[in-house]
C-alpha positions in Angstrom: -19.9 45.0 -4.0 -19.6 41.3 -3.8 -16.7 39.5 -5.3 -17.2 36.4 -7.4 -15.0 33.3 -7.2 -15.1 30.0 -9.1 -14.2 26.5 -8.2 -13.5 24.3 -11.3 -13.3 20.6 -10.5 -10.8 18.6 -12.4 -10.3 15.6 -10.2 -12.1 13.0 -12.3 -10.5 9.8 -13.5 -12.4 9.4 -16.8 -13.3 5.7 -16.2 -16.2 5.8 -18.6 -14.1 7.3 -21.3 -12.1 4.0 -21.5 -9.0 6.2 -21.9 -5.7 6.4 -20.0 -6.1 10.2 -20.2 -8.6 11.7 -17.8 -11.5 13.3 -19.7 -10.6 16.8 -18.5 -7.2 16.6 -20.2 -8.3 15.1 -23.5 -7.7 17.2 -26.6 -10.6 19.3 -27.8 -9.8 21.2 -30.9 -6.2 21.8 -29.9 -6.7 22.6 -26.2 -7.4 20.3 -23.2 -11.0 20.1 -22.1 -10.2 21.8 -18.8 -8.8 24.9 -20.5 -12.0 25.4 -22.4 -13.9 25.1 -19.1 -11.9 27.5 -17.0 -11.4 30.0 -19.8 -15.1 30.6 -19.9 -14.8 32.4 -16.5 -12.4 35.0 -17.8 -13.8 38.4 -17.1 -16.6 37.0 -15.1 -14.9 36.1 -11.8 -12.2 37.7 -9.6 -10.4 34.4 -8.9 -10.6 30.8 -10.0 -9.6 27.8 -7.9 -8.8 24.8 -10.0 -9.1 21.5 -8.0 -7.0 18.7 -9.4 -4.8 15.8 -8.2 -1.5 17.2 -6.9 0.6 15.1 -9.3 -1.1 17.0 -12.2 -0.2 20.4 -11.0 3.0 20.7 -13.0 1.1 20.0 -16.2 -1.6 22.6 -15.2 1.0 25.2 -14.3 2.7 24.8 -17.6 -0.2 24.4 -20.1 -3.5 25.6 -18.4 -2.9 28.3 -15.8 -0.9 30.7 -18.0 -3.7 30.6 -20.7 -6.8 30.7 -18.5 -7.4 34.4 -18.8 -8.3 34.6 -15.1 -6.1 34.3 -11.9 -5.9 30.7 -10.9 -5.0 29.0 -7.6 -4.6 25.2 -7.4 -6.2 23.0 -4.8 -5.8 19.3 -4.2 -8.6 17.0 -5.3 -10.2 14.7 -2.7 -11.5 11.2 -3.0 -15.1 12.2 -3.5 -16.5 15.2 -5.3 -17.6 16.9 -2.1 -14.1 16.4 -0.8 -12.8 18.4 -3.8 -15.4 21.1 -3.3 -14.4 21.5 0.4 -10.7 21.7 -0.7 -11.6 24.5 -3.0 -13.7 26.3 -0.4 -10.8 26.1 2.0 -8.6 28.0 -0.4 -11.0 31.0 -0.2 -9.4 31.9 3.2 -6.3 33.0 1.2 -8.4 35.7 -0.5 -10.3 36.9 2.6 -13.6 35.9 0.9 -16.7 37.2 2.8 -19.8 35.1 3.4 -21.7 37.5 1.2 -19.3 37.0 -1.7 -20.4 34.5 -4.4 -18.9 31.2 -5.5 -19.6 29.3 -8.7 -18.8 25.6 -8.7 -18.3 24.1 -12.2 -17.4 20.6 -13.6 -14.1 20.8 -15.5 -15.6 18.3 -17.9 -18.2 20.9 -19.2 -16.1 22.8 -21.7 -19.1 24.3 -23.6 -20.3 26.5 -20.8 -20.7 30.1 -22.0 -20.2 33.5 -20.5 -23.9 34.1 -20.8 -24.7 31.1 -18.6 -22.2 32.2 -16.1 -23.6 35.7 -15.9 -27.2 34.4 -15.4 -25.9 32.2 -12.6 -24.2 35.1 -10.9 -27.3 37.3 -11.1 -29.6 34.5 -9.8 -27.2 33.8 -6.9 -27.2 37.5 -6.0 -31.0 37.5 -5.9 -31.8 34.1 -4.5 -28.6 33.0 -2.7 -28.4 29.7 -4.6 -28.9 28.6 -8.1 -28.0 25.8 -10.6 -27.8 25.9 -14.3 -30.4 23.5 -15.7 -32.6 22.7 -18.7 -36.0 21.2 -19.0 -35.9 17.5 -20.0 -36.8 16.6 -23.5 -37.7 12.9 -23.1 -40.3 11.1 -21.1 -38.7 9.9 -17.8 -39.7 6.6 -16.1 -39.1 5.6 -12.5 -37.9 2.0 -12.5 -38.2 -0.8 -10.0 -35.1 -2.7 -8.7 -36.0 -5.4 -11.2 -36.1 -3.0 -14.2 -39.8 -2.4 -14.7 -41.4 1.0 -15.1 -43.4 1.9 -12.0 -44.1 5.6 -12.5 -44.0 8.3 -15.1 -43.4 11.7 -13.6 -44.9 14.8 -15.2 -42.2 15.9 -17.7 -43.1 19.6 -17.4 -41.7 19.5 -13.8 -38.4 17.8 -14.6 -35.1 19.6 -15.3 -31.7 18.1 -16.0 -29.1 19.8 -13.7 -25.8 21.2 -15.0 -23.1 23.4 -13.7 -22.1 26.1 -12.8 -24.0 26.1 -9.6 -23.7 29.4 -7.7 -24.1 30.3 -4.0 -23.4 32.9 -1.4 -20.2 31.6 0.2 -21.6 31.6 3.7 -24.6 29.5 2.6 -22.6 26.8 0.9 -20.0 26.6 3.6 -22.6 26.3 6.4 -24.5 23.7 4.3 -21.4 21.6 3.9 -20.6 21.9 7.6 -24.1 20.6 8.5 -23.8 17.8 6.0 -20.5 16.6 7.6 -22.1 16.6 11.0 -25.3 14.8 9.9 -25.5 11.1 11.2 -26.9 9.9 7.8 -23.9 11.3 6.0 -21.4 9.9 8.6 -23.1 6.5 8.1 -22.6 6.6 4.3 -26.4 6.7 3.7 -26.4 10.0 1.7 -25.6 9.9 -2.0 -24.5 13.5 -2.6 -24.3 14.2 -6.4 -24.1 18.0 -6.6 -23.7 21.1 -4.5 -27.3 22.2 -5.0 -28.4 18.9 -3.2 -26.3 19.9 -0.2 -28.1 23.3 0.1 -31.5 21.6 -0.5 -30.9 19.2 2.3 -29.0 21.2 4.8 -30.4 24.8 4.6 -33.8 26.5 4.3 -32.8 28.2 1.1 -34.4 27.0 -2.2 -32.2 26.6 -5.2 -33.3 28.6 -8.2 -33.0 26.8 -11.6 -31.1 29.1 -14.0 -31.5 28.5 -17.7 -28.4 26.8 -19.0 -28.0 25.3 -22.5 -28.5 21.9 -24.1 -25.0 22.3 -25.5 -23.6 22.7 -21.9 -22.9 19.0 -21.8 -20.7 17.0 -19.5 -18.1 14.9 -21.3 -18.4 11.4 -19.9 -18.2 8.9 -22.7 -16.1 8.7 -26.0 -19.1 9.9 -28.0 -19.4 13.1 -25.9 -16.0 14.3 -27.0 -17.0 14.0 -30.7 -20.2 15.9 -30.0 -18.3 18.7 -28.2 -16.0 19.0 -31.2 -19.0 19.4 -33.5 -20.4 22.2 -31.3 -17.1 24.0 -31.1 -16.6 23.8 -34.9 -20.1 25.1 -35.4 -19.3 28.5 -33.7 -16.0 29.0 -35.4 
């Protein structure tokens, strides 16, 4: 039976929050955002790897790790998101993770993820090898020119907004990242890698299944987002 691991990324700086406190450590109804995010994996995964800047580890060991409800190992965040993911994947060696085991990768700034979403991602990763939580877009989307004019309107029925967690067989995501790092376009800085599903899409033959997430599974990015998250948490109390 496959084991299931989670990497929770908490290396962001929160620039768009206009706050000295990184968004993942802001208060959300009495607990830091990151605690909400990682606690959702309790009972769903065998081990969580929390990726954060090393100077924040003391805070995490005091206020987050003991209350996570799941075994947690810390890993050092890198300069880019993919550096942080690779740092988390490296920690899997400590647990003798197999290529057939599963890894869920989640943004620490998505505190409203639910156990149901996590379970759906685990099941789809078992069946398809790779999946990403996602939701159909609600609004009409325009493709814009460099000068800011609408040039195309894609069919909205084919468009989904991508969330996390994203889940993969460990061997698949590790091999995809290996190929990415060896790719000349990546080495030349010509690839804008924004999520892990994109790595699998570009550097493997496996198609990424879109797993139903939730419109409430939002990423906290701006000051308005934290207020919306508070509303949703109050709603379920």
